[in-house]
C-alpha positions in Angstrom: 17.9 -0.9 23.5 14.6 -1.6 25.2 11.5 -0.7 23.3 7.8 -0.9 24.2 5.2 -0.5 21.3 1.9 0.9 22.2 -0.5 -0.7 19.6 1.9 -3.2 18.4 -0.6 -5.0 16.3 -0.8 -2.2 13.7 0.8 -2.8 10.3 3.5 -0.2 10.6 4.2 -0.8 14.3 4.4 -4.6 14.0 7.0 -4.2 11.3 9.2 -2.0 13.3 8.8 -4.2 16.4 10.0 -7.2 14.4 13.0 -5.3 13.0 14.1 -4.1 16.4 13.8 -7.7 17.7 16.0 -9.1 14.8 18.5 -6.3 15.5 19.0 -7.5 18.9 16.9 -5.1 21.0 14.6 -6.1 23.8 11.0 -5.6 22.6 7.6 -5.6 24.2 4.3 -4.3 23.3 0.6 -4.0 24.0 -2.6 -4.0 21.9 -6.3 -3.8 22.5 -7.0 -7.2 21.1 -5.2 -10.3 19.8 -4.8 -10.8 16.0 -2.8 -13.0 13.7 -0.3 -10.2 13.6 0.2 -10.1 17.3 0.2 -14.0 17.6 3.1 -14.1 14.9 5.0 -11.4 17.0 4.5 -13.6 20.2 5.8 -16.6 18.3 8.9 -14.6 17.3 9.5 -13.9 21.0 7.8 -10.6 21.8 6.0 -10.2 25.0 2.6 -8.6 24.3 -0.1 -7.4 26.9 -3.8 -7.2 25.8 -4.9 -4.9 28.6 -3.2 -1.5 28.2 -2.2 -0.5 31.7 0.4 2.0 33.0 2.1 -0.9 34.7 3.2 -2.2 31.3 5.6 0.8 30.9 8.9 -0.1 32.6 11.9 2.1 33.6 14.4 2.5 30.8 12.2 1.6 27.9 11.9 3.8 24.9 8.2 3.9 24.1 7.0 3.9 20.5 3.6 5.4 19.7 1.6 6.3 16.5 -0.9 9.0 15.7 -3.6 6.4 16.4 -2.9 6.4 20.2 -5.4 8.5 22.1 -4.3 11.1 24.7 -6.3 9.1 27.5 -4.4 5.8 26.8 -3.0 4.9 30.2 0.3 3.6 28.7 0.7 6.8 26.9 0.2 8.9 30.0 2.7 6.7 31.9 5.2 6.8 28.9 5.8 10.5 29.3 8.3 9.7 32.1 10.2 7.7 29.6 11.8 8.6 26.3 9.1 8.5 23.6 9.4 8.3 19.8 6.8 8.4 17.2 7.0 5.4 14.9 8.2 7.5 12.0 11.1 8.8 14.2 12.1 5.2 15.0 11.9 4.2 11.4 14.2 7.1 10.5 16.8 6.0 13.1 16.6 2.5 11.5 16.9 3.9 7.9 20.0 6.0 9.0 21.9 2.7 9.7 21.5 1.5 6.1 21.4 2.8 2.5 17.8 3.7 2.3 15.6 3.3 -0.8 12.1 4.7 -0.3 9.0 4.1 -2.5 6.7 7.2 -2.4 3.5 8.2 -4.2 -0.2 8.5 -3.7 -1.0 4.9 -5.1 1.0 1.7 -5.5 3.5 2.1 -2.7 2.9 -1.1 -0.9 2.9 -3.4 -4.0 6.0 -1.7 -5.4 8.0 -1.8 -2.1 7.0 -5.4 -1.7 7.9 -6.4 -5.2 11.3 -4.5 -4.9 12.0 -6.3 -1.7 11.1 -9.7 -3.3 13.4 -9.0 -6.3 16.4 -8.0 -3.9 15.8 -11.0 -1.8 15.9 -13.3 -4.8 18.9 -11.6 -6.1 20.8 -12.2 -2.9 21.1 -8.6 -1.8 19.8 -9.4 1.6 17.9 -6.2 2.1 16.1 -4.9 5.2 12.5 -3.9 4.6 9.4 -2.4 6.1 6.2 -2.6 4.2 2.6 -1.4 5.0 1.1 -4.9 3.9 1.6 -8.6 3.9 2.8 -10.9 1.0 3.2 -14.7 0.7 6.4 -13.8 -1.4 7.9 -12.5 1.8 6.5 -15.2 4.0 3.8 -13.0 5.3 6.3 -10.8 7.1 6.1 -7.1 6.8 9.4 -6.0 8.3 12.8 -7.6 8.5 16.3 -6.6 9.6 19.0 -8.1 7.2 22.8 -8.0 6.9 22.6 -6.3 3.4 23.5 -2.7 2.8 20.0 -1.6 1.6 16.8 -0.7 3.5 13.7 -0.7 1.3 10.7 1.1 2.8 7.6 3.1 2.0 7.8 6.8 2.4 4.7 8.1 4.2 3.3 11.3 2.8 0.2 11.3 4.9 1.9 13.0 7.9 4.9 14.5 6.1 7.3 12.0 7.7 8.8 11.1 4.2 10.6 14.4 4.3 12.7 13.4 7.3 14.5 10.8 5.1 17.7 11.2 3.1 17.5 8.2 0.9 20.1 7.0 -1.5 17.4 6.2 -4.1 13.6 6.3 -4.5 10.8 5.2 -6.7 8.0 7.9 -7.2 5.0 5.9 -8.5 2.8 8.9 -8.9 1.7 12.2 -7.4 -1.9 12.8 -6.5 -4.2 14.7 -4.0 -4.8 12.8 -0.8 -4.4 13.4 2.9 -5.3 17.0 2.4 -6.6 17.1 6.0 -3.0 17.2 7.0 -1.4 19.3 4.2 -4.4 21.8 4.2 -3.7 22.8 0.5 -2.8 21.1 -2.8 0.2 23.5 -3.1 1.7 22.3 0.2 1.4 18.7 -0.9 2.9 19.2 -4.3 5.7 21.2 -2.7 6.5 18.4 -0.3 7.0 15.9 -3.1 9.3 18.4 -4.8 11.3 18.8 -1.7 11.6 15.0 -1.3 12.8 14.7 -4.9 15.7 17.1 -4.2 16.7 15.2 -1.2 17.5 11.9 -3.0 21.2 11.4 -3.0 21.9 9.4 -6.2 20.1 10.5 -9.4 20.7 7.2 -11.0 18.7 5.7 -8.3 15.7 8.1 -8.6 13.0 6.6 -10.8 9.8 8.5 -11.6 6.7 7.9 -13.7 7.1 9.8 -16.9 3.4 10.1 -17.7 2.3 11.4 -14.3 0.3 14.7 -14.7 2.7 16.4 -12.2 6.0 14.7 -12.6 5.9 15.1 -16.4 5.9 19.0 -15.9 8.7 19.0 -13.2 12.3 19.2 -13.9 13.2 15.9 -12.2 16.9 15.0 -12.3 16.4 11.3 -12.4 15.4 8.3 -14.5 12.0 8.4 -16.1 9.9 5.2 -16.5 6.7 4.5 -18.4 5.0 3.3 -21.5 5.7 6.3 -23.8 8.6 6.3 -26.3 10.4 9.2 -24.5 10.7 7.3 -21.2 14.3 6.3 -20.4 13.1 3.0 -18.9 10.2 1.8 -21.1 7.8 -1.1 -21.1 6.3 -2.1 -24.6 4.5 -4.8 -26.3 2.3 -5.5 -23.2 0.2 -8.6 -23.6 -2.2 -10.4 -21.2 -2.5 -14.2 -21.1 -4.2 -16.5 -18.5 -3.9 -14.1 -15.5 -0.4 -12.9 -16.3 1.2 -10.1 -18.3 4.1 -10.2 -20.6 6.1 -7.2 -21.9 9.5 -6.0 -23.2 11.7 -3.6 -21.4 14.0 -1.1 -23.0 16.7 0.4 -20.6 20.1 2.0 -21.3 20.2 0.7 -24.9 19.3 -2.8 -24.1 16.1 -4.6 -24.8 15.0 -7.4 -22.4 12.3 -9.4 -24.1 9.2 -11.2 -22.8 9.3 -10.3 -19.1 6.6 -12.2 -17.3 4.6 -10.6 -14.5 2.3 -12.6 -12.2 -0.1 -9.6 -11.5 -3.0 -8.0 -13.3 -3.3 -4.4 -14.5 -1.2 -1.9 -16.5 -0.5 0.0 -13.3 1.3 -3.1 -12.0 3.3 -3.1 -15.3 4.6 0.3 -14.3 5.4 -0.8 -10.7 7.3 -3.7 -11.9 9.1 -1.6 -14.6 10.3 0.8 -11.9 11.6 -2.2 -9.7 13.3 -3.7 -12.8 15.3 -0.5 -13.3 16.1 0.0 -9.6 17.2 -3.7 -9.3 19.4 -3.6 -12.4 21.1 -0.4 -11.2 21.7 -2.0 -7.7 23.5 -4.9 -9.5 20.8 -7.7 -9.5 21.0 -10.1 -12.4 18.5 -10.0 -15.2 17.9 -13.8 -14.5 17.0 -13.1 -10.9 14.8 -10.2 -11.7 12.8 -12.3 -14.3 12.6 -15.1 -11.7 11.2 -12.7 -9.1 8.6 -11.0 -11.3 7.2 -14.4 -12.6 7.1 -15.7 -9.0 5.6 -12.8 -7.2 2.4 -13.7 -5.2 1.1 -10.3 -4.8 0.1 -8.4 -1.6 -2.8 -8.9 0.7 -5.8 -6.7 -0.2 -4.2 -5.7 -3.5 -6.3 -7.3 -6.1 -6.2 -10.3 -4.0 -8.2 -13.3 -5.2 -10.2 -14.7 -2.2 -11.9 -17.7 -3.7 -15.2 -18.7 -5.4 -18.9 -18.4 -4.7 -20.9 -20.7 -6.9 -18.4 -20.4 -9.8 -18.1 -16.6 -9.3 -14.5 -15.1 -8.7 -14.2 -13.0 -5.5 -11.5 -10.4 -5.3 -10.6 -7.9 -2.6 -8.8 -4.6 -3.0 -7.6 -1.8 -0.6 -8.5 0.9 -3.3 -10.1 3.9 -1.6 -9.0 6.7 -3.8 -10.8 7.5 -7.1 -7.8 6.9 -9.2 -6.9 3.6 -7.4 -10.5 2.4 -8.0 -10.3 3.2 -11.7 -7.0 1.4 -12.1 -8.2 -1.6 -10.2 -11.5 -2.0 -12.2 -9.7 -1.4 -15.5 -7.4 -4.3 -14.6 -10.2 -6.6 -13.8 -12.0 -5.6 -16.9 -9.0 -6.3 -19.0 -8.6 -9.7 -17.5 -12.3 -10.7 -17.6 -13.9 -8.9 -20.6 -16.7 -11.3 -21.1 -17.9 -11.7 -17.5 -20.1 -9.5 -15.4 -18.1 -7.2 -13.1 -19.8 -6.4 -9.7 -17.9 -3.6 -7.8 -18.7 -3.3 -4.1 -17.6 0.0 -2.7 -17.3 1.3 0.8 -16.3 5.0 1.0 -13.4 5.5 3.5 -13.3 8.6 5.9 -15.5 11.7 5.8 -12.5 13.9 5.1 -11.5 11.9 2.0 -15.0 12.1 0.7 -15.1 15.7 1.3 -11.9 16.5 -0.4 -12.4 14.2 -3.4 -16.1 14.1 -3.9 -15.9 15.7 -7.4 -13.8 12.7 -8.5 -15.6 10.0 -6.7 -18.8 10.8 -8.5 -17.5 10.6 -12.1 -18.8 7.8 -14.2 -15.2 7.4 -15.6 -14.1 6.0 -12.2 -16.7 3.2 -12.4 -17.1 2.7 -16.1 -15.3 -0.7 -15.9 -18.0 -2.2 -13.6 -21.3 -3.6 -14.8 -23.0 -3.4 -11.4 -22.0 -0.9 -8.7 -23.1 -1.6 -5.0 -22.4 1.1 -2.5 -22.5 0.8 1.2 -22.1 3.1 4.2 -19.1 5.4 4.8 -16.4 3.7 6.9 -15.4 6.6 9.4 -12.0 5.1 10.5 -12.7 7.0 13.8 -13.3 10.4 12.3 -16.2 12.6 13.4 -19.0 13.4 10.9 -18.4 16.4 8.7 -21.4 18.5 7.9 -22.6 18.0 4.4 -20.6 14.8 4.0 -22.9 11.7 3.9 -23.6 8.6 1.9 -26.9 10.3 0.8 -25.0 13.3 -0.5 -22.6 11.2 -2.5 -25.3 9.0 -4.0 -27.2 12.1 -5.1 -24.3 13.2 -7.3 -23.0 9.8 -8.4 -23.1 9.6 -12.3 -23.0 5.8 -12.5 -26.2 3.7 -11.9 -25.8 2.1 -8.5 -27.6 0.1 -5.8 -27.3 1.3 -2.1 -27.1 -1.5 0.5 -26.6 -0.9 4.2 -23.4 -2.4 5.5 -25.2 -4.9 7.9 -27.1 -6.3 4.8 -24.3 -6.3 2.4 -23.2 -9.9 2.5 -26.7 -11.3 2.3 -27.7 -9.1 -0.5 -24.6 -10.2 -2.5 -25.3 -13.8 -1.9 -28.5 -13.4 -3.6 -27.2 -11.3 -6.5 -24.1 -13.2 -7.5 -24.3 -15.6 -10.3 -21.9 -18.2 -11.9 -19.0 -16.6 -13.8 -19.5 -13.2 -12.2 -16.5 -11.3 -11.0 -17.0 -9.5 -7.6 -14.5 -6.9 -6.4 -14.8 -5.4 -2.9 -13.2 -1.9 -2.7 -12.1 0.0 0.3 -9.9 0.4 3.2 -12.4 -0.4 5.9 -14.3 -3.5 7.0 -15.7 -4.3 3.5 -12.7 -6.7 3.3 -14.8 -9.0 5.6 -17.5 -9.3 3.0 -15.2 -11.1 0.6 -14.4 -13.7 3.3 -18.1 -14.1 4.1 -18.9 -14.7 0.6 -16.2 -17.4 0.1 -16.4 -19.0 3.5 -19.9 -18.4 4.6 
């Protein structure tokens, strides 16, 4: 096959392009600008153009696009004479060639998918995988085509594409309200999750969070995991020590003591627990699972330690949903109880702020931060929505805060941060650059 990817530098597109190349296909692509992602693809052997022109589309190519591509893109216009596939359609074609295992849920998908792929790699199962992030544990590669039977991937609920899959197994990390701009109603979103659950082929490979507010009320024919006594796969005796967590696992009548996890946060204990159960069921040895959990180096932008500023620790996190923010701040507070925690929040998308404003303003979301700094909304290309603004958000915010314009944010923090502080930048937009500017100047 011959594929051309419009916008090949995107996280999802780059992963698929790499997989097609490794499968033996001819791959080219284009992007508006060069990045470390596109440079890595060029090193792998993919021809990439940085001026998107109709001449880049060649006869016989299958053109891959994403919803981020605009109607007036010259390559998209030229591509209509070729076969075109949305990236989710190409992913589905690749999944159909293997035994698919999907990770779905509103939060924790990328970390859980990456961790599961790392465990299966360590266990010698040679899985194919596609991930919406980058991890040193997978050599910074977010997609790989391997000889093994299994294909581990994130299921995307943002556009309903996770319903196209018929996976052999799945991990459902949680169910929550997000992407309501696509689903239009909470009922439609919940119904989609229920439909997905019914489509999983093997019930012993369907793991779901027992304590989730929705999953706990549904009749799910699968394996429950959690911290409660009635979970079939249970973590207990959770302890924190020197940046790591340790816990025991009860599963199928066996207790596995003192599992070491190289990540912060109780939510990551749950993610690791689900991966533990899945890997055991797939035939991985306990020894290899232990080794993988203890050696895992995390995922970029998921509670990622970026460095120091005058003795302060700087972390960066992709959290942009109220429940994600609450979990992230709780993890940081648990790890650094005696140090001042400075949360730096950049709201992401007008539509998300509109749909979730009642949650965002609650003090409970921000309670584990000592200082809250809020900056301007990152639109992600969305048009403004009437009544949705940073001013409207701040008027209702229950937590004491300081507003700082985005352009002044780094300089403000440089004057605020003291030795032994913990700074955590939160958001899916360009606030991630602030952590780098604080560390590297």
